[in-house]
C-alpha positions in Angstrom: 20.3 16.5 -22.2 19.8 17.2 -25.8 16.2 17.4 -26.9 15.0 14.7 -29.0 16.2 15.0 -32.5 18.4 13.7 -35.2 22.1 15.2 -35.1 25.2 14.8 -37.2 28.8 14.9 -35.4 31.5 16.4 -37.8 35.0 17.1 -37.3 36.5 20.0 -39.5 40.3 19.8 -39.7 42.4 22.9 -40.7 45.7 22.2 -42.5 48.0 25.3 -41.5 50.5 24.5 -44.2 48.2 24.1 -46.9 45.7 26.5 -45.7 42.8 23.8 -46.4 39.8 23.0 -44.3 38.4 19.6 -44.5 35.2 18.2 -42.7 34.3 14.8 -42.1 31.2 13.3 -40.9 31.9 11.1 -37.8 28.6 10.1 -36.4 24.9 10.4 -36.8 22.9 10.5 -33.6 19.2 10.0 -33.2 17.7 10.9 -29.7 14.5 9.4 -29.3 11.5 11.2 -27.4 10.6 9.9 -24.1 7.6 7.6 -24.2 5.3 10.0 -22.8 5.7 12.1 -26.1 5.4 9.2 -28.4 2.1 9.0 -30.6 1.2 5.6 -29.4 1.2 6.8 -25.7 -1.1 9.6 -26.8 -3.4 7.1 -28.3 -3.3 5.0 -25.4 -4.0 7.9 -23.0 -6.8 9.3 -25.3 -8.4 5.8 -25.5 -8.3 5.4 -21.6 -9.8 9.0 -21.3 -12.7 8.2 -23.7 -13.3 4.7 -22.0 -13.3 6.4 -18.7 -15.7 9.0 -19.7 -17.9 6.3 -21.1 -18.0 4.2 -18.0 -18.6 7.1 -15.8 -21.7 8.0 -18.0 -23.0 4.6 -17.8 -22.5 4.2 -14.3 -24.1 7.5 -13.6 -26.9 6.5 -15.6 -27.2 3.2 -14.0 -27.3 4.9 -10.6 -30.0 7.2 -11.7 -32.0 4.4 -13.1 -31.6 2.3 -9.8 -32.3 5.5 -7.8 -35.4 6.2 -10.0 -36.7 2.4 -9.7 -36.1 2.5 -6.1 -38.2 5.7 -5.7 -40.8 4.2 -7.9 -41.1 1.2 -5.8 -41.3 3.2 -2.6 -43.7 5.6 -4.2 -45.8 2.4 -5.5 -45.6 1.0 -1.8 -46.7 4.4 -0.4 -49.5 4.6 -3.0 -50.8 1.1 -2.3 -50.7 1.8 1.6 -52.7 5.2 1.0 -55.2 3.3 -1.2 -55.5 0.7 1.3 -56.1 3.1 3.9 -58.7 4.9 1.7 -60.6 1.9 1.0 -60.6 0.8 4.6 -62.4 4.0 5.4 -65.1 3.3 2.8 -66.2 0.2 4.7 -66.8 1.7 8.0 -68.6 4.5 6.3 -70.8 2.1 4.2 -71.4 0.0 6.9 -72.5 2.8 9.1 -75.0 4.0 6.5 -76.3 0.3 6.5 -76.8 0.0 10.1 -78.8 3.2 10.2 -81.3 1.7 7.7 -81.6 -1.6 9.8 -82.1 0.7 12.6 -84.8 2.5 11.0 -86.8 -0.9 10.2 -86.3 -2.0 13.9 -87.7 1.2 15.2 -90.7 0.9 12.9 -91.4 -2.8 14.0 -90.9 -4.1 10.7 -89.3 -7.6 11.6 -89.9 -9.1 8.1 -88.0 -6.3 6.2 -85.2 -6.2 9.0 -84.7 -10.0 8.7 -84.7 -9.6 4.8 -82.4 -6.5 4.9 -79.9 -8.2 7.4 -79.9 -11.2 5.2 -79.1 -9.4 2.0 -76.7 -6.9 4.0 -74.8 -10.0 4.9 -74.3 -11.0 1.3 -73.3 -7.4 0.4 -70.8 -7.2 3.2 -69.3 -10.6 2.0 -68.8 -8.9 -1.5 -67.6 -5.8 0.1 -64.7 -7.7 2.0 -64.0 -9.7 -1.1 -63.7 -6.7 -3.5 -61.9 -4.7 -0.7 -58.8 -7.0 -1.1 -58.1 -5.8 -4.3 -57.8 -2.3 -5.9 -59.5 -2.8 -9.0 -62.2 -5.1 -10.1 -64.0 -6.0 -13.5 -66.8 -4.0 -14.6 -68.9 -6.9 -14.4 -68.2 -7.6 -10.8 -68.9 -3.9 -10.0 -72.3 -4.1 -11.7 -73.3 -7.1 -9.8 -72.1 -5.5 -6.3 -74.0 -2.4 -7.4 -77.4 -4.4 -8.2 -77.1 -6.0 -4.6 -76.5 -2.5 -2.9 -79.2 -1.0 -5.0 -81.7 -3.7 -4.1 -80.9 -3.3 -0.4 -81.2 0.7 -0.4 -84.4 0.4 -2.7 -86.2 -1.4 0.2 -86.4 1.8 2.1 -88.3 3.3 -0.9 -90.6 0.3 -1.1 -88.8 -0.5 -4.5 -90.2 2.4 -6.2 -86.8 3.7 -7.6 -86.3 2.4 -11.2 -82.8 2.0 -12.2 -81.1 1.2 -15.6 -77.6 0.2 -16.5 -76.5 0.8 -20.0 -73.3 -0.7 -21.6 -71.6 0.5 -24.7 -71.7 -2.2 -27.4 -67.9 -1.8 -27.7 -67.2 -2.4 -24.1 -66.2 -5.9 -22.8 -67.1 -5.8 -19.3 -65.3 -9.1 -18.6 -61.5 -8.1 -18.8 -62.0 -4.2 -18.5 -61.2 -3.2 -14.9 -62.1 -0.1 -12.8 -61.1 0.9 -9.3 -63.0 -1.1 -6.7 -66.3 0.5 -5.0 -65.8 3.5 -7.4 -69.6 4.1 -8.1 -71.0 2.9 -4.7 -70.8 6.5 -3.1 -72.5 8.2 -6.1 -75.5 5.7 -6.0 -75.5 6.1 -2.1 -76.0 9.8 -2.6 -78.8 9.3 -4.8 -80.7 7.4 -2.2 -79.8 9.6 0.4 -80.3 13.0 -1.5 -82.0 12.8 -4.8 -85.2 11.3 -3.6 -87.7 11.3 -0.7 -91.3 9.9 -0.2 -92.7 12.8 -2.3 -90.6 12.0 -5.5 -92.7 11.0 -8.4 -91.4 8.2 -10.7 -87.8 8.3 -9.2 -85.4 6.9 -11.7 -81.6 6.8 -12.4 -79.3 5.6 -14.9 -75.7 4.3 -14.9 -74.1 4.5 -18.4 -70.7 3.0 -19.6 -69.3 4.3 -22.7 -66.1 3.9 -24.5 -64.6 7.4 -25.6 -61.6 5.7 -27.2 -59.6 2.6 -26.7 -57.9 3.9 -23.5 -60.6 6.1 -22.1 -64.1 5.2 -20.3 -66.8 7.4 -19.5 -69.4 6.4 -16.5 -72.3 8.6 -16.3 -74.7 8.6 -13.4 -77.9 10.6 -13.7 -81.1 10.9 -11.8 -84.3 13.0 -12.1 -84.3 13.7 -8.4 -83.8 17.1 -6.4 -80.9 18.4 -8.5 -81.0 21.8 -7.5 -82.1 21.7 -4.0 -79.7 23.5 -1.5 -79.1 20.0 0.3 -77.8 18.4 -3.0 -75.4 21.4 -3.6 -74.1 22.0 0.0 -73.8 18.2 1.1 -70.0 16.9 0.9 -70.1 13.1 0.7 -67.2 11.5 2.7 -67.4 8.5 0.2 -67.1 10.8 -2.7 -64.1 12.7 -1.4 -62.5 9.4 -0.7 -63.0 8.2 -4.4 -61.6 11.4 -5.7 -58.6 10.9 -3.4 -58.2 7.3 -4.6 -58.2 8.3 -8.5 -55.6 10.9 -7.7 -53.4 8.2 -6.6 -54.5 5.5 -8.9 -54.6 7.7 -12.2 -52.3 10.7 -11.5 -52.4 11.8 -15.3 -56.1 11.7 -15.2 -56.9 15.4 -14.5 -60.4 16.3 -13.1 -61.9 12.8 -13.5 -65.2 13.6 -11.8 -67.6 16.3 -12.6 -71.1 16.8 -11.0 -73.7 18.9 -12.6 -76.9 20.0 -11.0 -80.1 21.1 -12.9 -83.8 21.3 -12.4 -84.0 17.8 -13.9 -81.8 16.2 -11.4 -78.0 15.4 -11.0 -75.6 14.2 -13.5 -72.2 12.6 -12.4 -69.5 12.1 -15.2 -66.5 9.9 -14.4 -63.7 9.7 -16.9 -61.4 6.8 -16.5 -58.0 5.7 -18.3 -58.3 2.0 -19.0 
Protein backbone atom coordinates (compact mmCIF):
# COMPACT_ATOMS: atom_id res chain seq x y z
CA UNK A 1 0.00 0.00 0.00
CA UNK A 2 2.96 2.31 -0.37
CA UNK A 3 2.46 5.20 -2.75
CA UNK A 4 4.29 4.97 -6.05
CA UNK A 5 7.91 6.01 -5.59
CA UNK A 6 11.48 4.67 -5.31
CA UNK A 7 12.42 3.13 -1.93
CA UNK A 8 15.71 1.79 -0.44
CA UNK A 9 15.47 -1.05 2.10
CA UNK A 10 18.40 -0.85 4.50
CA UNK A 11 19.38 -2.86 7.60
CA UNK A 12 21.21 -1.24 10.46
CA UNK A 13 23.34 -3.55 12.71
CA UNK A 14 24.53 -2.55 16.19
CA UNK A 15 27.59 -4.40 17.60
CA UNK A 16 27.09 -4.13 21.35
CA UNK A 17 30.63 -5.36 22.13
CA UNK A 18 32.38 -2.97 19.83
CA UNK A 19 29.76 -0.26 20.08
CA UNK A 20 29.65 0.16 16.34
CA UNK A 21 26.75 0.60 13.97
CA UNK A 22 26.78 -0.64 10.40
CA UNK A 23 24.21 -0.01 7.68
CA UNK A 24 23.68 -2.28 4.70
CA UNK A 25 21.58 -1.58 1.61
CA UNK A 26 19.57 -4.72 1.07
CA UNK A 27 16.99 -3.88 -1.61
CA UNK A 28 15.86 -1.13 -3.90
CA UNK A 29 12.10 -1.01 -4.46
CA UNK A 30 10.49 0.85 -7.35
CA UNK A 31 6.68 1.04 -7.06
CA UNK A 32 5.14 2.06 -10.39
CA UNK A 33 2.05 4.29 -10.50
CA UNK A 34 -1.31 2.77 -11.55
CA UNK A 35 -2.03 3.01 -15.29
CA UNK A 36 -4.55 5.82 -14.83
CA UNK A 37 -1.74 8.02 -13.52
CA UNK A 38 0.69 7.34 -16.34
CA UNK A 39 1.53 10.00 -18.94
CA UNK A 40 0.51 7.84 -21.88
CA UNK A 41 -2.92 7.22 -20.32
CA UNK A 42 -3.36 10.97 -19.86
CA UNK A 43 -2.47 11.55 -23.53
CA UNK A 44 -4.93 8.86 -24.65
CA UNK A 45 -7.73 10.34 -22.52
CA UNK A 46 -6.93 13.86 -23.70
CA UNK A 47 -6.91 12.70 -27.36
CA UNK A 48 -10.22 10.87 -26.91
CA UNK A 49 -11.70 13.99 -25.32
CA UNK A 50 -10.58 16.21 -28.21
CA UNK A 51 -11.78 13.67 -30.80
CA UNK A 52 -15.16 13.36 -29.05
CA UNK A 53 -15.53 17.14 -28.95
CA UNK A 54 -14.68 17.47 -32.65
CA UNK A 55 -17.07 14.65 -33.57
CA UNK A 56 -19.82 16.23 -31.44
CA UNK A 57 -19.28 19.63 -33.10
CA UNK A 58 -19.27 18.12 -36.61
CA UNK A 59 -22.36 16.06 -35.83
CA UNK A 60 -24.15 19.13 -34.46
CA UNK A 61 -23.20 21.15 -37.55
CA UNK A 62 -24.32 18.33 -39.83
CA UNK A 63 -27.67 18.09 -38.03
CA UNK A 64 -28.08 21.87 -38.17
CA UNK A 65 -27.25 21.85 -41.91
CA UNK A 66 -29.69 19.01 -42.56
CA UNK A 67 -32.36 20.84 -40.60
CA UNK A 68 -31.68 24.08 -42.48
CA UNK A 69 -31.78 22.24 -45.82
CA UNK A 70 -34.99 20.50 -44.81
CA UNK A 71 -36.55 23.81 -43.74
CA UNK A 72 -35.33 25.45 -46.96
CA UNK A 73 -36.88 22.68 -49.06
CA UNK A 74 -40.11 22.93 -47.07
CA UNK A 75 -40.13 26.71 -47.42
CA UNK A 76 -39.45 26.37 -51.15
CA UNK A 77 -42.35 23.95 -51.52
CA UNK A 78 -44.64 26.28 -49.53
CA UNK A 79 -43.48 29.31 -51.52
CA UNK A 80 -44.03 27.49 -54.80
CA UNK A 81 -47.51 26.48 -53.67
CA UNK A 82 -48.26 30.10 -52.68
CA UNK A 83 -46.98 31.37 -56.03
CA UNK A 84 -49.04 28.84 -57.94
CA UNK A 85 -52.08 29.82 -55.90
CA UNK A 86 -51.47 33.52 -56.56
CA UNK A 87 -50.87 32.92 -60.26
CA UNK A 88 -54.02 30.81 -60.45
CA UNK A 89 -55.90 33.81 -59.02
CA UNK A 90 -54.51 35.98 -61.83
CA UNK A 91 -56.03 33.81 -64.56
CA UNK A 92 -59.72 34.06 -63.47
CA UNK A 93 -59.24 37.75 -62.67
CA UNK A 94 -57.85 38.40 -66.14
CA UNK A 95 -60.46 36.17 -67.82
CA UNK A 96 -63.28 37.97 -66.01
CA UNK A 97 -62.14 41.34 -67.37
CA UNK A 98 -61.81 39.92 -70.89
CA UNK A 99 -65.33 38.47 -70.74
CA UNK A 100 -66.66 41.90 -69.79
CA UNK A 101 -65.09 43.35 -72.93
CA UNK A 102 -66.63 40.64 -75.12
CA UNK A 103 -69.95 41.29 -73.42
CA UNK A 104 -69.77 44.99 -74.28
CA UNK A 105 -69.23 44.13 -77.98
CA UNK A 106 -72.18 41.74 -77.93
CA UNK A 107 -74.47 44.31 -76.28
CA UNK A 108 -73.50 46.82 -78.96
CA UNK A 109 -74.37 44.27 -81.68
CA UNK A 110 -70.81 44.50 -82.97
CA UNK A 111 -70.58 40.98 -84.38
CA UNK A 112 -67.43 41.59 -86.45
CA UNK A 113 -65.38 42.95 -83.58
CA UNK A 114 -66.85 40.29 -81.29
CA UNK A 115 -65.61 37.56 -83.63
CA UNK A 116 -62.17 39.13 -84.03
CA UNK A 117 -61.90 39.76 -80.32
CA UNK A 118 -62.88 36.19 -79.39
CA UNK A 119 -60.32 34.81 -81.86
CA UNK A 120 -57.52 36.98 -80.49
CA UNK A 121 -58.71 36.28 -76.99
CA UNK A 122 -58.37 32.54 -77.61
CA UNK A 123 -54.79 33.10 -78.75
CA UNK A 124 -54.07 35.14 -75.62
CA UNK A 125 -55.66 32.53 -73.37
CA UNK A 126 -53.41 29.89 -74.91
CA UNK A 127 -50.36 32.05 -74.17
CA UNK A 128 -51.67 32.61 -70.63
CA UNK A 129 -52.01 28.89 -70.00
CA UNK A 130 -48.53 28.22 -71.39
CA UNK A 131 -46.97 30.99 -69.30
CA UNK A 132 -48.84 30.03 -66.13
CA UNK A 133 -47.02 26.69 -66.06
CA UNK A 134 -43.79 28.48 -65.09
CA UNK A 135 -42.92 31.04 -62.45
CA UNK A 136 -40.61 33.07 -64.71
CA UNK A 137 -40.37 33.73 -68.44
CA UNK A 138 -37.95 35.60 -70.67
CA UNK A 139 -38.47 39.28 -71.30
CA UNK A 140 -38.92 38.46 -74.98
CA UNK A 141 -41.89 36.19 -74.22
CA UNK A 142 -43.33 38.73 -71.77
CA UNK A 143 -43.20 41.45 -74.44
CA UNK A 144 -44.84 39.17 -76.99
CA UNK A 145 -47.59 38.38 -74.47
CA UNK A 146 -48.10 42.08 -73.66
CA UNK A 147 -48.37 43.01 -77.35
CA UNK A 148 -51.16 40.47 -77.80
CA UNK A 149 -52.92 41.71 -74.67
CA UNK A 150 -52.57 45.39 -75.66
CA UNK A 151 -53.89 44.68 -79.16
CA UNK A 152 -57.01 43.11 -77.65
CA UNK A 153 -57.63 45.87 -75.08
CA UNK A 154 -56.92 48.59 -77.64
CA UNK A 155 -59.88 47.45 -79.73
CA UNK A 156 -62.21 48.96 -77.14
CA UNK A 157 -60.57 52.33 -77.89
CA UNK A 158 -60.64 51.88 -81.69
CA UNK A 159 -56.83 51.40 -81.53
CA UNK A 160 -56.35 55.03 -80.53
CA UNK A 161 -53.92 54.29 -77.70
CA UNK A 162 -50.30 54.43 -78.82
CA UNK A 163 -47.76 52.35 -76.90
CA UNK A 164 -43.97 52.11 -77.03
CA UNK A 165 -41.62 49.48 -75.67
CA UNK A 166 -38.09 50.70 -74.98
CA UNK A 167 -35.22 48.29 -74.34
CA UNK A 168 -31.86 49.12 -72.81
CA UNK A 169 -29.04 48.34 -75.25
CA UNK A 170 -27.23 46.45 -72.48
CA UNK A 171 -30.24 44.19 -71.90
CA UNK A 172 -30.31 40.76 -73.50
CA UNK A 173 -34.00 39.87 -73.61
CA UNK A 174 -33.42 36.24 -74.60
CA UNK A 175 -31.85 34.79 -71.41
CA UNK A 176 -33.07 37.42 -68.92
CA UNK A 177 -36.15 36.20 -67.07
CA UNK A 178 -38.76 38.01 -64.98
CA UNK A 179 -41.84 36.73 -63.08
CA UNK A 180 -44.65 35.50 -65.32
CA UNK A 181 -47.49 37.98 -66.03
CA UNK A 182 -45.68 40.64 -64.01
CA UNK A 183 -46.61 43.65 -66.13
CA UNK A 184 -50.10 42.71 -67.34
CA UNK A 185 -51.98 44.06 -64.26
CA UNK A 186 -50.31 47.47 -64.63
CA UNK A 187 -51.08 47.65 -68.35
CA UNK A 188 -54.63 46.56 -67.57
CA UNK A 189 -54.96 49.47 -65.13
CA UNK A 190 -53.96 51.89 -67.89
CA UNK A 191 -56.82 50.72 -70.11
CA UNK A 192 -59.30 50.67 -67.22
CA UNK A 193 -58.48 53.93 -65.43
CA UNK A 194 -55.96 56.10 -67.31
CA UNK A 195 -57.94 56.77 -70.46
CA UNK A 196 -61.52 57.24 -71.56
CA UNK A 197 -63.31 58.32 -74.74
CA UNK A 198 -62.39 61.97 -74.12
CA UNK A 199 -58.64 61.34 -73.76
CA UNK A 200 -56.60 63.17 -76.37
CA UNK A 201 -53.52 61.48 -77.81
CA UNK A 202 -53.51 58.62 -75.28
CA UNK A 203 -50.09 57.04 -75.01
CA UNK A 204 -48.04 54.90 -72.65
CA UNK A 205 -44.49 53.54 -72.57
CA UNK A 206 -42.92 50.42 -71.11
CA UNK A 207 -39.16 50.94 -70.61
CA UNK A 208 -36.66 48.27 -69.57
CA UNK A 209 -33.40 49.60 -68.11
CA UNK A 210 -30.39 47.85 -66.55
CA UNK A 211 -29.37 49.62 -63.32
CA UNK A 212 -26.48 47.24 -62.65
CA UNK A 213 -25.65 43.66 -63.63
CA UNK A 214 -28.06 42.25 -61.02
CA UNK A 215 -30.83 44.85 -61.07
CA UNK A 216 -33.45 45.63 -63.71
CA UNK A 217 -35.85 48.57 -63.70
CA UNK A 218 -39.13 48.45 -65.58
CA UNK A 219 -41.03 51.72 -65.87
CA UNK A 220 -44.59 51.96 -67.15
CA UNK A 221 -45.72 55.54 -67.72
CA UNK A 222 -48.85 56.99 -69.30
CA UNK A 223 -50.24 60.45 -70.04
CA UNK A 224 -53.67 59.65 -68.67
CA UNK A 225 -55.69 60.81 -65.67
CA UNK A 226 -52.92 60.46 -63.11
CA UNK A 227 -54.32 62.74 -60.41
CA UNK A 228 -57.91 61.62 -60.76
CA UNK A 229 -59.65 60.39 -57.65
CA UNK A 230 -60.45 57.04 -59.27
CA UNK A 231 -56.79 56.37 -60.09
CA UNK A 232 -55.68 57.08 -56.54
CA UNK A 233 -58.39 55.21 -54.68
CA UNK A 234 -58.68 52.16 -56.93
CA UNK A 235 -56.95 49.06 -55.56
CA UNK A 236 -56.29 46.54 -58.31
CA UNK A 237 -56.51 42.91 -57.28
CA UNK A 238 -53.99 42.02 -60.00
CA UNK A 239 -51.44 44.53 -58.64
CA UNK A 240 -51.97 43.28 -55.07
CA UNK A 241 -51.32 39.71 -56.25
CA UNK A 242 -48.21 40.85 -58.14
CA UNK A 243 -46.80 42.53 -55.02
CA UNK A 244 -47.43 39.38 -52.99
CA UNK A 245 -45.71 37.24 -55.62
CA UNK A 246 -42.63 39.48 -55.61
CA UNK A 247 -42.42 39.22 -51.81
CA UNK A 248 -42.16 35.44 -52.16
CA UNK A 249 -39.94 35.35 -55.26
CA UNK A 250 -37.54 38.08 -54.13
CA UNK A 251 -37.74 38.50 -50.32
CA UNK A 252 -34.54 40.57 -50.25
CA UNK A 253 -36.01 43.04 -52.75
CA UNK A 254 -37.60 45.59 -50.43
CA UNK A 255 -40.32 47.89 -51.79
CA UNK A 256 -39.94 46.76 -55.45
CA UNK A 257 -43.01 48.61 -56.79
CA UNK A 258 -43.61 52.36 -56.64
CA UNK A 259 -46.58 54.15 -58.19
CA UNK A 260 -46.44 57.93 -58.73
CA UNK A 261 -49.43 60.03 -59.75
CA UNK A 262 -49.06 63.44 -61.37
CA UNK A 263 -51.00 65.89 -63.54
CA UNK A 264 -49.27 64.37 -66.57
CA UNK A 265 -50.28 60.78 -65.84
CA UNK A 266 -49.11 57.81 -63.80
CA UNK A 267 -45.69 56.20 -63.56
CA UNK A 268 -45.11 52.72 -62.19
CA UNK A 269 -41.51 51.81 -61.37
CA UNK A 270 -40.61 48.16 -60.74
CA UNK A 271 -37.17 47.06 -59.56
CA UNK A 272 -36.20 43.42 -60.02
CA UNK A 273 -33.21 41.34 -59.00
CA UNK A 274 -32.03 39.39 -62.04
